[in-house]
Each structure stands twice: as structure tokens, then as C-alpha cells.
Residue frames relative to the residue before (quaternion, step in Angstrom):
aa qw qx qy qz dx dy dz
M 1.0000 0.0000 0.0000 0.0000 0.00 0.00 0.00
N 0.4803 -0.7178 0.4532 0.2207 3.61 -0.86 1.18
K 0.7467 0.3622 -0.1866 0.5257 3.63 0.93 -1.03
D 0.4192 -0.6465 0.5466 0.3278 3.55 -1.25 0.44
I 0.6564 -0.5406 0.3475 0.3952 3.51 -1.13 0.29
H 0.5735 0.5772 -0.3812 0.4389 3.63 1.12 -0.49
S 0.7296 0.4068 -0.2792 0.4735 3.56 0.80 -0.87
I 0.5418 0.6013 -0.3870 0.4418 3.56 1.24 -0.26
I 0.6824 0.4482 -0.2541 0.5186 3.45 0.89 -1.18
R 0.5923 0.5273 -0.3838 0.4731 3.71 0.78 -0.60
E 0.7233 0.4321 -0.2649 0.4690 3.61 0.59 -1.03
I 0.6096 0.5272 -0.3800 0.4539 3.70 0.94 -0.52
K 0.6443 0.5245 -0.3006 0.4685 3.53 1.02 -1.02
E 0.6781 0.4963 -0.3132 0.4425 3.68 0.81 -0.90
Y 0.6312 0.4874 -0.3045 0.5208 3.67 1.20 -0.69
Q 0.6027 0.5279 -0.3579 0.4795 3.67 0.92 -0.64
E 0.6564 0.4871 -0.3173 0.4809 3.63 0.95 -0.89
L 0.6601 0.5001 -0.3135 0.4646 3.71 0.93 -0.70
E 0.6125 0.5410 -0.3440 0.4624 3.50 1.20 -0.69
T 0.6489 0.5095 -0.3097 0.4727 3.50 0.98 -0.97
Q 0.6620 0.4861 -0.3366 0.4606 3.68 0.84 -0.68
L 0.6564 0.4950 -0.3238 0.4683 3.58 1.00 -0.84
K 0.6221 0.5395 -0.3560 0.4418 3.55 0.86 -0.82
S 0.6242 0.5283 -0.3181 0.4797 3.64 0.97 -0.82
Q 0.7014 0.4570 -0.2940 0.4613 3.52 0.76 -0.84
I 0.6498 0.5205 -0.3014 0.4647 3.49 1.02 -0.74
D 0.5941 0.5690 -0.2869 0.4909 3.59 1.20 -0.81
E 0.6644 0.5000 -0.2670 0.4872 3.58 1.04 -0.91
L 0.6501 0.5007 -0.2893 0.4930 3.60 1.05 -0.86
K 0.6090 0.5271 -0.3250 0.4955 3.66 1.06 -0.82
A 0.6792 0.4796 -0.3296 0.4473 3.72 0.77 -0.80
Q 0.6568 0.5113 -0.3176 0.4542 3.52 1.05 -0.72
A 0.5892 0.5617 -0.3400 0.4709 3.55 1.28 -0.75
I 0.6541 0.5296 -0.2670 0.4695 3.45 0.90 -1.15
E 0.6417 0.5214 -0.3088 0.4702 3.55 0.85 -0.75
Y 0.6450 0.5170 -0.2904 0.4821 3.54 0.93 -0.89
L 0.6738 0.4852 -0.3137 0.4607 3.55 0.89 -0.80
G 0.6458 0.5265 -0.2973 0.4662 3.58 0.96 -0.96
E 0.6799 0.5050 -0.2914 0.4448 3.64 0.94 -0.91
N 0.7295 0.3734 -0.1938 0.5393 3.47 1.29 -0.46
A 0.4121 -0.7694 0.4147 0.2574 3.45 1.36 0.44
I 0.4973 0.6144 -0.4323 0.4340 3.70 1.06 0.89
D 0.2890 -0.7566 0.5503 0.2031 3.54 -1.22 0.31
E 0.7436 0.2446 -0.1430 0.6056 3.50 1.45 0.01
F 0.0630 0.7563 -0.6511 0.0056 3.55 -1.16 0.65
T 0.1349 -0.8046 0.5782 -0.0076 3.45 -1.13 1.10
C 0.0827 0.8018 -0.5834 0.1000 3.55 -0.90 0.92
D 0.6650 -0.4822 0.2908 0.4906 3.60 -1.07 0.11
E 0.6803 0.5082 -0.3351 0.4081 3.61 0.91 -0.47
G 0.7523 -0.3356 0.1833 0.5365 3.67 1.37 -0.12
K 0.4259 -0.6651 0.5471 0.2775 3.58 -1.25 -0.26
I 0.1087 -0.7278 0.6745 0.0585 3.50 -1.28 0.73
T 0.0540 -0.7547 0.6534 0.0239 3.43 -1.29 0.73
Y 0.0072 0.7746 -0.6323 -0.0128 3.48 -1.22 0.46
R 0.2533 0.7863 -0.4989 0.2621 3.56 -0.08 1.23
E 0.5721 -0.5744 0.4622 0.3594 3.56 -1.20 0.56
V 0.1320 -0.7494 0.6480 0.0330 3.52 -1.18 0.93
L 0.1466 -0.8062 0.5658 0.0918 3.51 -0.64 0.90
S 0.0227 0.8169 -0.5724 0.0679 3.50 -0.78 0.87
R 0.3433 -0.7281 0.5360 0.2544 3.56 -1.23 0.54
R 0.0898 -0.8041 0.5857 0.0487 3.52 -1.03 0.77
F 0.4529 -0.7083 0.4883 0.2338 3.46 -1.01 0.89
A 0.3484 -0.7553 0.5250 0.1805 3.60 -0.64 1.07
S 0.0295 -0.8546 0.5183 0.0113 3.64 0.56 1.16
T 0.5865 0.5365 -0.3922 0.4629 3.79 0.97 -0.40
E 0.6907 0.4731 -0.2801 0.4697 3.63 0.89 -0.86
F 0.6134 0.5796 -0.2925 0.4497 3.48 1.05 -1.02
K 0.6555 0.5268 -0.2606 0.4743 3.49 1.06 -1.10
K 0.6768 0.4855 -0.3155 0.4546 3.57 0.88 -0.77
I 0.6905 0.4755 -0.2440 0.4873 3.64 1.13 -0.82
H 0.8191 0.1242 -0.0167 0.5597 3.50 0.86 -1.03
K 0.0099 0.8704 -0.4916 -0.0251 3.64 0.70 0.92
D 0.6152 0.5328 -0.3438 0.4685 3.66 1.09 -0.58
L 0.6594 0.5125 -0.2828 0.4718 3.49 0.90 -0.91
Y 0.5962 0.5947 -0.2756 0.4635 3.61 1.10 -0.95
D 0.6743 0.4999 -0.2257 0.4945 3.43 0.87 -1.46
A 0.6266 0.5532 -0.3236 0.4435 3.70 0.82 -0.81
F 0.8168 0.2748 -0.1540 0.4832 3.65 0.89 -0.65
V 0.4906 0.6339 -0.4593 0.3827 3.47 1.22 0.27
T 0.0531 -0.8141 0.5729 0.0791 3.63 -0.87 0.68
M 0.4845 -0.6866 0.4650 0.2786 3.59 -1.03 0.68
T 0.0753 -0.7998 0.5933 0.0508 3.61 -0.91 0.77
S 0.1943 -0.7727 0.5913 0.1248 3.57 -1.17 0.33
S 0.0163 0.7736 -0.6294 0.0723 3.46 -1.10 0.89
M 0.3712 -0.6681 0.5793 0.2833 3.55 -1.28 0.25
R 0.0814 -0.7860 0.6113 0.0435 3.55 -1.04 0.87
F 0.1619 -0.8007 0.5745 0.0509 3.57 -0.87 1.09
T 0.0315 0.8184 -0.5736 0.0144 3.52 -0.78 0.94
C 0.0716 -0.7422 0.6641 0.0549 3.71 -1.05 0.61
N 0.0664 -0.7919 0.6034 -0.0659 3.50 -0.75 1.34
């Protein structure tokens, strides 16, 4: 490995800060786009640069917390353990 771990961590943190700044800028632009759609009473706009949409999406969610409270034995019978690796840099 060409870089020592200290410089790798420092670089990760620099990129994480850039990511945070970019996300903030993107969120601001999204808000402006949503405002444009609202002002024009439309939920979609298409142009040469791309397409934006802002519309309600309905979905169904399973209330697992409430189900677990009412039917704990049944919930436990269908729960499976999973494993994954998580990386953090703070």
C-alpha cells in the first residue's frame, strides 16, 4: 500500500466533508426545482437537460413493531439473522 493509514483517513474525511457540502447544494437546487413545479402547478418538467418530477407516491408498509407487540411468537418464528460489514470513518 503506497499511502499510510493516517493519510487515507485524512483523505476520506476530506471527501466526506465535500460530500456533505455537495449534498447541501443539491438539496437547495431540488428545493428550487420543487418551487418551480409548484408555482407552475405541474408535477413534471422535461427539457433538453433532463426531466424533473415531484409527485405523491403511495406505498404500503408492514408495521413490524406493532405486529411484534401483538404476535411476538409469530414474529420471532419468522425473524432471521443476517450479517454484514459496516465501515465508518469519523
